[in-house]
PDB file of N, CA, C and O in Angstrom, chain B, residues numbered from 101:
ATOM      1  N   MET B 101      -5.384 -28.120 -16.041  1.00  0.00           N
ATOM      2  CA  MET B 101      -5.660 -28.095 -14.617  1.00  0.00           C
ATOM      3  C   MET B 101      -7.103 -27.649 -14.424  1.00  0.00           C
ATOM      4  O   MET B 101      -7.552 -26.687 -15.047  1.00  0.00           O
ATOM      5  N   SER B 102      -7.811 -28.340 -13.575  1.00  0.00           N
ATOM      6  CA  SER B 102      -9.215 -28.021 -13.354  1.00  0.00           C
ATOM      7  C   SER B 102      -9.371 -26.782 -12.471  1.00  0.00           C
ATOM      8  O   SER B 102      -8.441 -26.365 -11.781  1.00  0.00           O
ATOM      9  N   LYS B 103     -10.562 -26.214 -12.513  1.00  0.00           N
ATOM     10  CA  LYS B 103     -10.859 -25.039 -11.692  1.00  0.00           C
ATOM     11  C   LYS B 103     -10.659 -25.348 -10.211  1.00  0.00           C
ATOM     12  O   LYS B 103     -10.081 -24.548  -9.475  1.00  0.00           O
ATOM     13  N   ASP B 104     -11.139 -26.507  -9.782  1.00  0.00           N
ATOM     14  CA  ASP B 104     -10.998 -26.877  -8.371  1.00  0.00           C
ATOM     15  C   ASP B 104      -9.531 -26.999  -7.982  1.00  0.00           C
ATOM     16  O   ASP B 104      -9.143 -26.598  -6.885  1.00  0.00           O
ATOM     17  N   SER B 105      -8.724 -27.546  -8.866  1.00  0.00           N
ATOM     18  CA  SER B 105      -7.294 -27.683  -8.578  1.00  0.00           C
ATOM     19  C   SER B 105      -6.636 -26.321  -8.439  1.00  0.00           C
ATOM     20  O   SER B 105      -5.811 -26.112  -7.549  1.00  0.00           O
ATOM     21  N   ILE B 106      -7.001 -25.395  -9.317  1.00  0.00           N
ATOM     22  CA  ILE B 106      -6.431 -24.049  -9.262  1.00  0.00           C
ATOM     23  C   ILE B 106      -6.782 -23.385  -7.935  1.00  0.00           C
ATOM     24  O   ILE B 106      -5.909 -22.855  -7.248  1.00  0.00           O
ATOM     25  N   ILE B 107      -8.064 -23.417  -7.577  1.00  0.00           N
ATOM     26  CA  ILE B 107      -8.510 -22.791  -6.330  1.00  0.00           C
ATOM     27  C   ILE B 107      -7.875 -23.475  -5.129  1.00  0.00           C
ATOM     28  O   ILE B 107      -7.430 -22.803  -4.198  1.00  0.00           O
ATOM     29  N   ASN B 108      -7.826 -24.800  -5.138  1.00  0.00           N
ATOM     30  CA  ASN B 108      -7.217 -25.527  -4.020  1.00  0.00           C
ATOM     31  C   ASN B 108      -5.739 -25.182  -3.876  1.00  0.00           C
ATOM     32  O   ASN B 108      -5.244 -25.010  -2.761  1.00  0.00           O
ATOM     33  N   ASN B 109      -5.034 -25.080  -5.002  1.00  0.00           N
ATOM     34  CA  ASN B 109      -3.618 -24.721  -4.952  1.00  0.00           C
ATOM     35  C   ASN B 109      -3.430 -23.300  -4.441  1.00  0.00           C
ATOM     36  O   ASN B 109      -2.537 -23.048  -3.631  1.00  0.00           O
ATOM     37  N   LEU B 110      -4.259 -22.368  -4.903  1.00  0.00           N
ATOM     38  CA  LEU B 110      -4.169 -20.992  -4.422  1.00  0.00           C
ATOM     39  C   LEU B 110      -4.434 -20.923  -2.923  1.00  0.00           C
ATOM     40  O   LEU B 110      -3.733 -20.221  -2.194  1.00  0.00           O
ATOM     41  N   PHE B 111      -5.436 -21.646  -2.471  1.00  0.00           N
ATOM     42  CA  PHE B 111      -5.773 -21.656  -1.048  1.00  0.00           C
ATOM     43  C   PHE B 111      -4.634 -22.248  -0.220  1.00  0.00           C
ATOM     44  O   PHE B 111      -4.303 -21.739   0.850  1.00  0.00           O
ATOM     45  N   ARG B 112      -4.037 -23.332  -0.729  1.00  0.00           N
ATOM     46  CA  ARG B 112      -2.939 -23.965  -0.010  1.00  0.00           C
ATOM     47  C   ARG B 112      -1.725 -23.030   0.072  1.00  0.00           C
ATOM     48  O   ARG B 112      -1.098 -22.915   1.126  1.00  0.00           O
ATOM     49  N   VAL B 113      -1.398 -22.366  -1.041  1.00  0.00           N
ATOM     50  CA  VAL B 113      -0.272 -21.434  -1.047  1.00  0.00           C
ATOM     51  C   VAL B 113      -0.546 -20.265  -0.103  1.00  0.00           C
ATOM     52  O   VAL B 113       0.321 -19.873   0.678  1.00  0.00           O
ATOM     53  N   ALA B 114      -1.758 -19.712  -0.180  1.00  0.00           N
ATOM     54  CA  ALA B 114      -2.115 -18.590   0.694  1.00  0.00           C
ATOM     55  C   ALA B 114      -2.057 -19.021   2.158  1.00  0.00           C
ATOM     56  O   ALA B 114      -1.543 -18.288   3.002  1.00  0.00           O
ATOM     57  N   SER B 115      -2.573 -20.188   2.454  1.00  0.00           N
ATOM     58  CA  SER B 115      -2.550 -20.688   3.837  1.00  0.00           C
ATOM     59  C   SER B 115      -1.121 -20.856   4.328  1.00  0.00           C
ATOM     60  O   SER B 115      -0.801 -20.498   5.461  1.00  0.00           O
ATOM     61  N   ASN B 116      -0.261 -21.403   3.469  1.00  0.00           N
ATOM     62  CA  ASN B 116       1.138 -21.589   3.855  1.00  0.00           C
ATOM     63  C   ASN B 116       1.820 -20.248   4.088  1.00  0.00           C
ATOM     64  O   ASN B 116       2.594 -20.103   5.034  1.00  0.00           O
ATOM     65  N   MET B 117       1.544 -19.278   3.243  1.00  0.00           N
ATOM     66  CA  MET B 117       2.136 -17.956   3.412  1.00  0.00           C
ATOM     67  C   MET B 117       1.647 -17.314   4.701  1.00  0.00           C
ATOM     68  O   MET B 117       2.440 -16.752   5.457  1.00  0.00           O
ATOM     69  N   PHE B 118       0.354 -17.394   4.952  1.00  0.00           N
ATOM     70  CA  PHE B 118      -0.233 -16.732   6.102  1.00  0.00           C
ATOM     71  C   PHE B 118       0.224 -17.333   7.421  1.00  0.00           C
ATOM     72  O   PHE B 118       0.247 -16.637   8.436  1.00  0.00           O
ATOM     73  N   THR B 119       0.591 -18.618   7.427  1.00  0.00           N
ATOM     74  CA  THR B 119       1.042 -19.229   8.675  1.00  0.00           C
ATOM     75  C   THR B 119       2.409 -18.688   9.097  1.00  0.00           C
ATOM     76  O   THR B 119       2.833 -18.886  10.235  1.00  0.00           O
ATOM     77  N   GLN B 120       3.091 -18.008   8.184  1.00  0.00           N
ATOM     78  CA  GLN B 120       4.400 -17.443   8.508  1.00  0.00           C
ATOM     79  C   GLN B 120       4.282 -16.125   9.272  1.00  0.00           C
ATOM     80  O   GLN B 120       5.267 -15.649   9.837  1.00  0.00           O
ATOM     81  N   PHE B 121       3.094 -15.535   9.296  1.00  0.00           N
ATOM     82  CA  PHE B 121       2.882 -14.278   9.973  1.00  0.00           C
ATOM     83  C   PHE B 121       2.218 -14.517  11.326  1.00  0.00           C
ATOM     84  O   PHE B 121       1.349 -15.379  11.458  1.00  0.00           O
ATOM     85  N   ASN B 122       2.628 -13.759  12.311  1.00  0.00           N
ATOM     86  CA  ASN B 122       2.035 -13.864  13.636  1.00  0.00           C
ATOM     87  C   ASN B 122       1.115 -12.662  13.836  1.00  0.00           C
ATOM     88  O   ASN B 122       1.581 -11.541  14.041  1.00  0.00           O
ATOM     89  N   THR B 123      -0.182 -12.902  13.775  1.00  0.00           N
ATOM     90  CA  THR B 123      -1.150 -11.817  13.939  1.00  0.00           C
ATOM     91  C   THR B 123      -2.159 -12.215  15.010  1.00  0.00           C
ATOM     92  O   THR B 123      -2.335 -13.395  15.313  1.00  0.00           O
ATOM     93  N   GLU B 124      -2.806 -11.221  15.567  1.00  0.00           N
ATOM     94  CA  GLU B 124      -3.831 -11.490  16.568  1.00  0.00           C
ATOM     95  C   GLU B 124      -5.111 -12.008  15.928  1.00  0.00           C
ATOM     96  O   GLU B 124      -5.836 -12.804  16.525  1.00  0.00           O
ATOM     97  N   GLU B 125      -5.385 -11.552  14.707  1.00  0.00           N
ATOM     98  CA  GLU B 125      -6.568 -12.000  13.989  1.00  0.00           C
ATOM     99  C   GLU B 125      -6.150 -12.947  12.875  1.00  0.00           C
ATOM    100  O   GLU B 125      -5.100 -12.749  12.263  1.00  0.00           O
ATOM    101  N   PRO B 126      -6.947 -13.970  12.600  1.00  0.00           N
ATOM    102  CA  PRO B 126      -6.605 -14.866  11.494  1.00  0.00           C
ATOM    103  C   PRO B 126      -6.671 -14.114  10.163  1.00  0.00           C
ATOM    104  O   PRO B 126      -7.530 -13.254   9.967  1.00  0.00           O
ATOM    105  N   LEU B 127      -5.760 -14.445   9.259  1.00  0.00           N
ATOM    106  CA  LEU B 127      -5.729 -13.773   7.962  1.00  0.00           C
ATOM    107  C   LEU B 127      -6.772 -14.336   7.000  1.00  0.00           C
ATOM    108  O   LEU B 127      -7.162 -13.666   6.044  1.00  0.00           O
ATOM    109  N   ILE B 128      -7.218 -15.554   7.249  1.00  0.00           N
ATOM    110  CA  ILE B 128      -8.320 -16.139   6.487  1.00  0.00           C
ATOM    111  C   ILE B 128      -9.450 -16.364   7.479  1.00  0.00           C
ATOM    112  O   ILE B 128      -9.312 -17.132   8.431  1.00  0.00           O
ATOM    113  N   SER B 129     -10.561 -15.691   7.250  1.00  0.00           N
ATOM    114  CA  SER B 129     -11.667 -15.779   8.198  1.00  0.00           C
ATOM    115  C   SER B 129     -12.330 -17.152   8.161  1.00  0.00           C
ATOM    116  O   SER B 129     -12.206 -17.899   7.191  1.00  0.00           O
ATOM    117  N   GLU B 130     -13.024 -17.455   9.225  1.00  0.00           N
ATOM    118  CA  GLU B 130     -13.768 -18.720   9.285  1.00  0.00           C
ATOM    119  C   GLU B 130     -14.827 -18.767   8.179  1.00  0.00           C
ATOM    120  O   GLU B 130     -15.081 -19.825   7.603  1.00  0.00           O
ATOM    121  N   LYS B 131     -15.443 -17.612   7.885  1.00  0.00           N
ATOM    122  CA  LYS B 131     -16.452 -17.546   6.828  1.00  0.00           C
ATOM    123  C   LYS B 131     -15.830 -17.922   5.487  1.00  0.00           C
ATOM    124  O   LYS B 131     -16.432 -18.657   4.704  1.00  0.00           O
ATOM    125  N   THR B 132     -14.628 -17.419   5.223  1.00  0.00           N
ATOM    126  CA  THR B 132     -13.944 -17.737   3.968  1.00  0.00           C
ATOM    127  C   THR B 132     -13.608 -19.221   3.911  1.00  0.00           C
ATOM    128  O   THR B 132     -13.753 -19.845   2.860  1.00  0.00           O
ATOM    129  N   LYS B 133     -13.166 -19.789   5.012  1.00  0.00           N
ATOM    130  CA  LYS B 133     -12.860 -21.212   5.044  1.00  0.00           C
ATOM    131  C   LYS B 133     -14.096 -22.047   4.727  1.00  0.00           C
ATOM    132  O   LYS B 133     -14.012 -23.046   4.013  1.00  0.00           O
ATOM    133  N   VAL B 134     -15.241 -21.634   5.260  1.00  0.00           N
ATOM    134  CA  VAL B 134     -16.493 -22.359   5.001  1.00  0.00           C
ATOM    135  C   VAL B 134     -16.852 -22.272   3.521  1.00  0.00           C
ATOM    136  O   VAL B 134     -17.248 -23.267   2.915  1.00  0.00           O
ATOM    137  N   ILE B 135     -16.711 -21.072   2.937  1.00  0.00           N
ATOM    138  CA  ILE B 135     -17.024 -20.879   1.518  1.00  0.00           C
ATOM    139  C   ILE B 135     -16.137 -21.769   0.654  1.00  0.00           C
ATOM    140  O   ILE B 135     -16.615 -22.389  -0.296  1.00  0.00           O
ATOM    141  N   LEU B 136     -14.844 -21.835   0.979  1.00  0.00           N
ATOM    142  CA  LEU B 136     -13.909 -22.610   0.172  1.00  0.00           C
ATOM    143  C   LEU B 136     -14.089 -24.115   0.341  1.00  0.00           C
ATOM    144  O   LEU B 136     -13.595 -24.883  -0.485  1.00  0.00           O
ATOM    145  N   LYS B 137     -14.769 -24.546   1.368  1.00  0.00           N
ATOM    146  CA  LYS B 137     -14.998 -25.976   1.562  1.00  0.00           C
ATOM    147  C   LYS B 137     -16.114 -26.498   0.664  1.00  0.00           C
ATOM    148  O   LYS B 137     -16.215 -27.706   0.449  1.00  0.00           O
ATOM    149  N   THR B 138     -16.954 -25.606   0.135  1.00  0.00           N
ATOM    150  CA  THR B 138     -18.056 -26.043  -0.713  1.00  0.00           C
ATOM    151  C   THR B 138     -17.694 -25.892  -2.184  1.00  0.00           C
ATOM    152  O   THR B 138     -16.959 -24.980  -2.562  1.00  0.00           O
ATOM    153  N   THR B 139     -18.206 -26.772  -2.993  1.00  0.00           N
ATOM    154  CA  THR B 139     -17.953 -26.705  -4.431  1.00  0.00           C
ATOM    155  C   THR B 139     -18.509 -25.420  -5.018  1.00  0.00           C
ATOM    156  O   THR B 139     -17.850 -24.779  -5.837  1.00  0.00           O
ATOM    157  N   GLU B 140     -19.695 -25.041  -4.617  1.00  0.00           N
ATOM    158  CA  GLU B 140     -20.307 -23.811  -5.130  1.00  0.00           C
ATOM    159  C   GLU B 140     -19.494 -22.580  -4.727  1.00  0.00           C
ATOM    160  O   GLU B 140     -19.336 -21.651  -5.519  1.00  0.00           O
ATOM    161  N   GLY B 141     -18.993 -22.576  -3.526  1.00  0.00           N
ATOM    162  CA  GLY B 141     -18.169 -21.458  -3.061  1.00  0.00           C
ATOM    163  C   GLY B 141     -16.899 -21.323  -3.871  1.00  0.00           C
ATOM    164  O   GLY B 141     -16.501 -20.217  -4.236  1.00  0.00           O
ATOM    165  N   ARG B 142     -16.256 -22.457  -4.156  1.00  0.00           N
ATOM    166  CA  ARG B 142     -15.039 -22.431  -4.973  1.00  0.00           C
ATOM    167  C   ARG B 142     -15.344 -21.956  -6.390  1.00  0.00           C
ATOM    168  O   ARG B 142     -14.567 -21.201  -6.975  1.00  0.00           O
ATOM    169  N   LYS B 143     -16.479 -22.398  -6.945  1.00  0.00           N
ATOM    170  CA  LYS B 143     -16.857 -21.965  -8.296  1.00  0.00           C
ATOM    171  C   LYS B 143     -17.096 -20.456  -8.332  1.00  0.00           C
ATOM    172  O   LYS B 143     -16.666 -19.776  -9.264  1.00  0.00           O
ATOM    173  N   GLU B 144     -17.776 -19.942  -7.324  1.00  0.00           N
ATOM    174  CA  GLU B 144     -18.058 -18.510  -7.252  1.00  0.00           C
ATOM    175  C   GLU B 144     -16.756 -17.713  -7.145  1.00  0.00           C
ATOM    176  O   GLU B 144     -16.588 -16.692  -7.812  1.00  0.00           O
ATOM    177  N   LEU B 145     -15.850 -18.183  -6.312  1.00  0.00           N
ATOM    178  CA  LEU B 145     -14.565 -17.509  -6.152  1.00  0.00           C
ATOM    179  C   LEU B 145     -13.777 -17.539  -7.460  1.00  0.00           C
ATOM    180  O   LEU B 145     -13.180 -16.536  -7.852  1.00  0.00           O
ATOM    181  N   TYR B 146     -13.776 -18.681  -8.128  1.00  0.00           N
ATOM    182  CA  TYR B 146     -13.074 -18.813  -9.408  1.00  0.00           C
ATOM    183  C   TYR B 146     -13.623 -17.820 -10.426  1.00  0.00           C
ATOM    184  O   TYR B 146     -12.858 -17.156 -11.126  1.00  0.00           O
ATOM    185  N   LYS B 147     -14.951 -17.718 -10.511  1.00  0.00           N
ATOM    186  CA  LYS B 147     -15.573 -16.775 -11.450  1.00  0.00           C
ATOM    187  C   LYS B 147     -15.167 -15.341 -11.137  1.00  0.00           C
ATOM    188  O   LYS B 147     -14.903 -14.560 -12.051  1.00  0.00           O
ATOM    189  N   LYS B 148     -15.113 -14.985  -9.850  1.00  0.00           N
ATOM    190  CA  LYS B 148     -14.726 -13.626  -9.465  1.00  0.00           C
ATOM    191  C   LYS B 148     -13.277 -13.348  -9.835  1.00  0.00           C
ATOM    192  O   LYS B 148     -12.955 -12.255 -10.299  1.00  0.00           O
ATOM    193  N   ILE B 149     -12.405 -14.322  -9.634  1.00  0.00           N
ATOM    194  CA  ILE B 149     -10.982 -14.140  -9.964  1.00  0.00           C
ATOM    195  C   ILE B 149     -10.814 -13.967 -11.472  1.00  0.00           C
ATOM    196  O   ILE B 149     -10.095 -13.075 -11.922  1.00  0.00           O
ATOM    197  N   ILE B 150     -11.469 -14.811 -12.242  1.00  0.00           N
ATOM    198  CA  ILE B 150     -11.329 -14.761 -13.698  1.00  0.00           C
ATOM    199  C   ILE B 150     -11.963 -13.507 -14.280  1.00  0.00           C
ATOM    200  O   ILE B 150     -11.418 -12.928 -15.219  1.00  0.00           O
ATOM    201  N   SER B 151     -13.098 -13.074 -13.748  1.00  0.00           N
ATOM    202  CA  SER B 151     -13.799 -11.929 -14.328  1.00  0.00           C
ATOM    203  C   SER B 151     -13.227 -10.578 -13.896  1.00  0.00           C
ATOM    204  O   SER B 151     -13.568  -9.552 -14.483  1.00  0.00           O
ATOM    205  N   ASN B 152     -12.363 -10.565 -12.878  1.00  0.00           N
ATOM    206  CA  ASN B 152     -11.778  -9.304 -12.397  1.00  0.00           C
ATOM    207  C   ASN B 152     -10.260  -9.414 -12.276  1.00  0.00           C
ATOM    208  O   ASN B 152      -9.716  -9.321 -11.175  1.00  0.00           O
ATOM    209  N   PRO B 153      -9.571  -9.612 -13.411  1.00  0.00           N
ATOM    210  CA  PRO B 153      -8.108  -9.732 -13.315  1.00  0.00           C
ATOM    211  C   PRO B 153      -7.479  -8.413 -12.908  1.00  0.00           C
ATOM    212  O   PRO B 153      -7.947  -7.344 -13.300  1.00  0.00           O
ATOM    213  N   ILE B 154      -6.430  -8.493 -12.130  1.00  0.00           N
ATOM    214  CA  ILE B 154      -5.702  -7.308 -11.705  1.00  0.00           C
ATOM    215  C   ILE B 154      -4.381  -7.284 -12.462  1.00  0.00           C
ATOM    216  O   ILE B 154      -3.568  -8.197 -12.311  1.00  0.00           O
ATOM    217  N   PRO B 155      -4.154  -6.254 -13.276  1.00  0.00           N
ATOM    218  CA  PRO B 155      -2.886  -6.220 -14.033  1.00  0.00           C
ATOM    219  C   PRO B 155      -1.699  -5.974 -13.101  1.00  0.00           C
ATOM    220  O   PRO B 155      -1.814  -5.273 -12.096  1.00  0.00           O
ATOM    221  N   PHE B 156      -0.579  -6.556 -13.449  1.00  0.00           N
ATOM    222  CA  PHE B 156       0.627  -6.389 -12.640  1.00  0.00           C
ATOM    223  C   PHE B 156       1.384  -5.203 -13.085  1.00  0.00           C
ATOM    224  O   PHE B 156       2.435  -4.896 -12.522  1.00  0.00           O
TER     225      PHE B 156
END
């Protein structure tokens, strides 16, 4: 699976989860949406996720 596919799938799952909550503020900011729409933004996010794993 490519990096873009992983990020796109994570974003889709997160978006689907967040739509189930009713909040006054959006759970994904407009700035984050803009970052995820660009290839460079997705690459940067992927690098941050891979370089900073959180143990379960």
